[in-house]
C-alpha positions as CSV (number, residue, x, y, z in Angstrom):
1,X,-11.3,-2.4,29.7
2,X,-10.9,1.3,28.9
3,X,-7.5,2.9,29.4
4,X,-6.8,6.6,28.8
5,X,-3.3,7.8,28.1
6,X,-2.3,11.4,29.1
7,X,1.0,13.1,28.0
8,X,3.3,13.8,30.9
9,X,6.9,14.9,30.5
10,X,7.1,13.5,26.9
11,X,5.7,10.2,28.0
12,X,2.2,8.7,28.3
13,X,0.6,8.1,31.7
14,X,-2.1,5.4,31.7
15,X,-5.3,6.0,33.6
16,X,-8.0,3.3,33.9
17,X,-11.4,4.7,33.2
18,X,-14.5,3.2,34.7
19,X,-18.0,3.6,33.2
20,X,-19.8,6.8,34.0
21,X,-16.4,8.5,34.9
22,X,-15.2,11.5,33.0
23,X,-12.4,11.1,30.4
24,X,-9.2,12.6,32.0
25,X,-8.3,16.1,30.8
26,X,-5.6,16.2,28.2
27,X,-6.1,12.6,27.1
28,X,-4.7,11.9,23.6
29,X,-5.2,8.1,23.4
30,X,-8.1,6.0,24.6
31,X,-7.5,2.3,24.3
32,X,-10.5,0.0,24.6
33,X,-10.1,-3.7,24.9
34,X,-13.0,-6.1,24.5
35,X,-15.8,-3.6,25.4
36,X,-19.3,-4.7,26.3
37,X,-22.4,-3.0,25.2
38,X,-22.5,-0.7,28.2
39,X,-18.9,0.4,27.5
40,X,-19.8,1.3,23.9
41,X,-22.8,3.3,25.1
42,X,-20.6,5.1,27.6
43,X,-18.0,5.9,24.9
44,X,-20.7,7.2,22.5
45,X,-21.9,9.7,25.1
46,X,-18.4,10.6,26.5
47,X,-16.8,11.2,23.1
48,X,-19.8,12.2,21.0
49,X,-19.1,9.4,18.5
50,X,-20.8,6.5,16.9
51,X,-18.3,3.9,18.1
52,X,-18.4,0.8,15.8
53,X,-19.5,-2.5,17.2
54,X,-17.6,-5.8,16.8
55,X,-20.0,-6.7,13.9
56,X,-19.2,-3.4,12.2
57,X,-15.5,-4.1,12.5
58,X,-15.9,-7.4,10.6
59,X,-17.1,-5.7,7.5
60,X,-14.7,-6.0,4.5
61,X,-16.1,-3.2,2.3
62,X,-13.7,-0.2,1.9
63,X,-16.6,2.2,2.6
64,X,-17.2,0.4,5.9
65,X,-13.6,0.3,7.0
66,X,-12.4,3.8,6.0
67,X,-14.8,6.7,6.2
68,X,-15.1,10.3,7.4
69,X,-18.1,11.2,9.6
70,X,-18.8,14.2,11.8
71,X,-15.2,15.4,11.8
72,X,-14.0,12.0,12.8
73,X,-11.9,9.5,10.8
74,X,-12.9,5.9,11.2
75,X,-10.3,3.4,10.1
76,X,-10.3,-0.4,10.5
77,X,-7.4,-2.6,9.6
78,X,-6.4,-6.2,10.0
79,X,-3.7,-7.3,12.5
80,X,-2.0,-10.6,13.2
81,X,-2.1,-11.9,16.7
82,X,-0.7,-15.1,18.2
83,X,1.9,-15.2,15.4
84,X,4.3,-17.2,17.6
85,X,1.8,-20.0,18.0
86,X,0.8,-22.7,15.5
87,X,-2.5,-20.9,15.0
88,X,-2.0,-17.2,14.2
89,X,-5.1,-15.2,13.8
90,X,-6.1,-12.1,11.8
91,X,-8.2,-9.7,13.8
92,X,-9.8,-6.3,13.0
93,X,-8.7,-3.2,14.9
94,X,-10.4,0.1,14.6
95,X,-8.8,3.5,15.0
96,X,-11.0,6.6,15.4
97,X,-9.3,10.0,15.1
98,X,-11.5,12.8,16.4
99,X,-11.5,15.9,18.6
100,X,-7.7,15.7,19.3
101,X,-8.1,12.2,20.6
102,X,-7.3,8.7,19.2
103,X,-9.6,5.9,20.1
104,X,-8.5,2.3,19.5
105,X,-11.0,-0.4,19.6
106,X,-10.0,-4.1,19.7
107,X,-11.2,-7.5,20.8
108,X,-7.8,-9.2,20.9
109,X,-4.4,-8.3,22.4
110,X,-1.9,-7.8,19.5
111,X,1.6,-7.5,20.8
112,X,2.4,-4.0,19.2
113,X,-0.2,-2.3,21.5
114,X,1.5,-3.6,24.6
115,X,5.0,-2.8,23.3
116,X,4.1,0.7,22.3
117,X,2.3,1.5,25.6
118,X,5.1,0.1,27.6
119,X,7.7,2.0,25.6
120,X,5.7,5.3,25.8
121,X,5.5,4.9,29.6
122,X,9.3,4.5,30.0
123,X,10.8,6.6,27.3
124,X,10.2,10.0,25.7
125,X,8.3,9.6,22.5
126,X,6.3,12.1,20.3
127,X,2.9,12.0,22.0
128,X,1.7,15.6,22.2
129,X,-1.1,14.9,19.8
130,X,-3.4,12.0,18.8
131,X,-1.7,12.0,15.3
132,X,1.7,11.4,17.0
133,X,0.3,8.5,19.0
134,X,-1.3,7.0,15.8
135,X,2.0,7.3,14.0
136,X,3.8,5.6,16.8
137,X,1.3,2.8,17.0
138,X,1.4,2.2,13.3
139,X,5.2,2.1,13.4
140,X,5.1,-0.5,16.1
141,X,2.6,-2.5,14.2
142,X,4.6,-2.5,11.0
143,X,7.8,-3.4,12.9
144,X,5.9,-6.4,14.3
145,X,4.8,-7.5,10.7
146,X,8.5,-7.2,9.7
147,X,9.4,-9.5,12.6
148,X,6.8,-12.0,11.5
149,X,8.1,-12.0,7.9
150,X,11.6,-12.6,9.3
151,X,10.3,-15.6,11.2
152,X,8.6,-16.9,8.0
153,X,11.8,-16.4,6.0
154,X,13.8,-18.4,8.6
155,X,11.3,-21.2,8.4
156,X,11.5,-21.3,4.6
157,X,15.3,-21.4,4.7
158,X,15.1,-24.3,7.2
159,X,12.7,-26.2,5.1
160,X,14.9,-25.7,2.0
161,X,17.9,-27.1,3.8
162,X,15.9,-30.1,5.0
163,X,14.4,-30.8,1.5
164,X,17.6,-30.4,-0.6
165,X,20.2,-31.6,1.8
166,X,21.9,-34.9,0.8
167,X,20.6,-37.4,3.3
168,X,18.6,-40.7,3.1
169,X,15.1,-39.9,1.9
170,X,13.7,-42.3,4.5
171,X,14.6,-39.7,7.1
172,X,12.3,-37.1,5.6
173,X,8.8,-36.8,7.0
174,X,6.9,-35.3,4.1
175,X,3.7,-35.0,6.0
176,X,5.4,-32.8,8.5
177,X,7.1,-30.8,5.8
178,X,3.8,-30.2,4.0
179,X,2.2,-29.1,7.2
180,X,5.0,-26.6,7.9
181,X,4.8,-25.3,4.3
182,X,1.0,-24.8,4.8
183,X,1.5,-22.9,8.1
184,X,4.2,-20.7,6.5
185,X,2.1,-19.9,3.5
186,X,-0.9,-19.0,5.8
187,X,1.3,-16.7,7.9
188,X,2.8,-14.9,4.9
189,X,-0.7,-14.5,3.5
190,X,-1.9,-13.0,6.7
191,X,1.1,-10.6,6.8
192,X,0.3,-9.5,3.2
193,X,-3.3,-8.9,4.1
194,X,-2.3,-6.9,7.1
195,X,0.2,-4.8,5.1
196,X,-2.5,-4.1,2.4
197,X,-5.0,-3.0,5.0
198,X,-2.6,-0.7,6.8
199,X,-1.3,0.7,3.6
200,X,-4.8,1.8,2.8
201,X,-5.2,3.2,6.3
202,X,-2.1,5.3,6.1
203,X,-3.1,6.6,2.7
204,X,-6.5,7.5,4.0
205,X,-5.3,9.4,7.1
206,X,-2.4,11.2,5.3
207,X,-4.5,12.3,2.3
208,X,-5.1,16.1,1.8
209,X,-8.0,17.1,4.0
210,X,-9.1,19.6,6.6
211,X,-7.4,17.6,9.3
212,X,-4.2,19.3,10.3
213,X,-1.5,16.7,10.9
214,X,1.6,17.7,12.9
215,X,4.9,17.7,11.0
216,X,6.4,14.9,13.2
217,X,3.3,12.7,12.5
218,X,3.4,13.5,8.8
219,X,7.0,12.5,8.5
220,X,6.1,9.3,10.5
221,X,3.3,8.5,8.1
222,X,5.6,8.9,5.1
223,X,8.2,6.6,6.6
224,X,5.5,4.0,7.4
225,X,4.3,4.2,3.8
226,X,7.8,3.4,2.5
227,X,8.2,0.6,5.0
228,X,4.8,-1.0,4.0
229,X,5.8,-0.8,0.3
230,X,9.1,-2.5,1.0
231,X,7.6,-5.2,3.3
232,X,4.9,-5.9,0.7
233,X,7.5,-6.6,-1.9
234,X,9.4,-8.8,0.5
235,X,6.2,-10.7,1.4
236,X,5.6,-11.4,-2.3
237,X,9.2,-12.6,-2.6
238,X,8.6,-15.0,0.3
239,X,5.3,-16.2,-1.2
240,X,7.2,-17.1,-4.4
241,X,9.9,-18.9,-2.4
242,X,7.4,-21.0,-0.4
243,X,5.6,-21.9,-3.6
244,X,8.9,-23.1,-5.0
245,X,9.5,-25.2,-1.8
246,X,6.1,-26.7,-2.2
247,X,6.6,-27.6,-5.8
248,X,10.0,-29.1,-5.0
249,X,8.5,-31.2,-2.1
250,X,5.7,-32.5,-4.3
251,X,8.3,-33.3,-7.0
252,X,10.4,-35.3,-4.5
253,X,7.3,-37.2,-3.3
254,X,6.5,-38.0,-7.0
255,X,10.1,-39.2,-7.6
256,X,9.9,-41.5,-4.5
257,X,6.6,-42.9,-5.7
258,X,8.1,-43.5,-9.2
259,X,11.1,-45.3,-7.6
260,X,8.8,-47.6,-5.7
261,X,6.8,-48.4,-8.8
262,X,10.0,-49.0,-10.7
263,X,11.1,-51.6,-8.2
264,X,7.8,-53.4,-8.5
265,X,8.0,-53.3,-12.3
266,X,11.6,-54.7,-12.4
267,X,10.6,-57.4,-9.9
268,X,7.7,-58.4,-12.1
269,X,9.9,-58.6,-15.2
270,X,12.6,-60.6,-13.3
271,X,10.1,-63.2,-12.1
272,X,8.0,-63.4,-15.3
273,X,10.3,-65.9,-17.3
274,X,10.8,-68.3,-14.3
275,X,7.1,-68.2,-13.8
276,X,6.5,-69.0,-17.4
277,X,8.9,-72.0,-17.3
278,X,7.4,-73.2,-14.0
279,X,3.9,-73.0,-15.6
280,X,5.0,-75.0,-18.6
281,X,6.5,-77.8,-16.6
282,X,3.7,-77.8,-14.2
283,X,1.2,-79.0,-16.8
284,X,0.1,-82.6,-16.5
285,X,0.5,-84.0,-20.0
286,X,1.6,-87.5,-20.8
287,X,3.9,-86.6,-23.7
288,X,6.5,-84.3,-22.2
289,X,9.9,-85.8,-22.8
290,X,11.6,-83.9,-20.0
291,X,9.4,-85.5,-17.4
292,X,11.1,-88.9,-17.9
293,X,14.6,-87.4,-18.3
294,X,16.9,-87.8,-15.3
295,X,18.2,-84.2,-15.8
296,X,14.8,-82.7,-16.5
297,X,14.2,-81.3,-13.0
298,X,17.7,-79.7,-12.7
299,X,17.3,-78.3,-16.2
300,X,14.0,-76.7,-15.3
301,X,15.4,-75.2,-12.1
302,X,18.5,-73.9,-14.0
303,X,16.4,-72.3,-16.7
304,X,14.3,-70.5,-14.1
305,X,17.4,-69.2,-12.3
306,X,19.1,-68.2,-15.6
307,X,16.1,-66.3,-16.9
308,X,15.7,-64.5,-13.6
309,X,19.4,-63.5,-13.4
310,X,19.7,-62.3,-17.0
311,X,17.0,-59.6,-16.8
312,X,18.5,-58.4,-13.4
313,X,21.9,-57.9,-14.9
314,X,20.4,-56.3,-18.0
315,X,18.6,-53.7,-15.9
316,X,21.8,-53.2,-13.8
317,X,23.8,-52.6,-17.0
318,X,21.3,-50.1,-18.3
319,X,21.3,-48.3,-14.9
320,X,17.7,-48.8,-14.2
321,X,18.4,-50.2,-10.7
């Protein structure tokens, strides 16, 4: 689907573009969602650009993600989609800034695109140039990453309370806790990857060049750069916190395992002397005086009970139980 956005009274008016139709006059933003091969050929001819394919967008080399070609800036960054689901995804999104137009190419539906487009259709925003639209889009994207980090921080705080709260350990489901830690770490890692990619993108588009950037967009890029730096530091802080939570969880699991082993060890020591006595008097020898003694059987039982109780109270006294 190809949607062109035309400035009108300080807002953006969307116009759906069909193949083989002309791009509306005055368009500053062309948003392309899941294009087919025919759509890419149409865009190549209509804009005079070499529009990247989905395979091109998957490249991870810097030279393939950020480059200048024929008076056009090609920039690909990584965004997070489905962040509110158990399976968030990292998807590439390409921005092409050329001939006073911004082309965005994507094969997913990240929330910031919808939010910015909806806001620009209802409220006055800087949208007189393609650079203004790019700055607005990037600001919405970074705001979304900040929201994702807030969600991750809330999950970490919840996990910390569940792990360190004073409650019976039997109520803790460590498999579930480890799964949530894994999901949180994956989400934070994806957020950090996205911030790094957009930090490079902003640095690339804002670098000194022949491209004249409007003052409003230039100020927006500077603000976005500061936000990315602050959020990157916060993401690193959250990564350290979740590593601490993971270490604490593994330590508690190890303590529980040690407690179980200790119980078995104490039980073995408690029952070892009675077992030894029972083994001695279970031997079938003719010359065992206690066998013919009337108090032999009670004595054997008494010794077994005595030597079972003594180790138990000894361990209790030493605080090993």
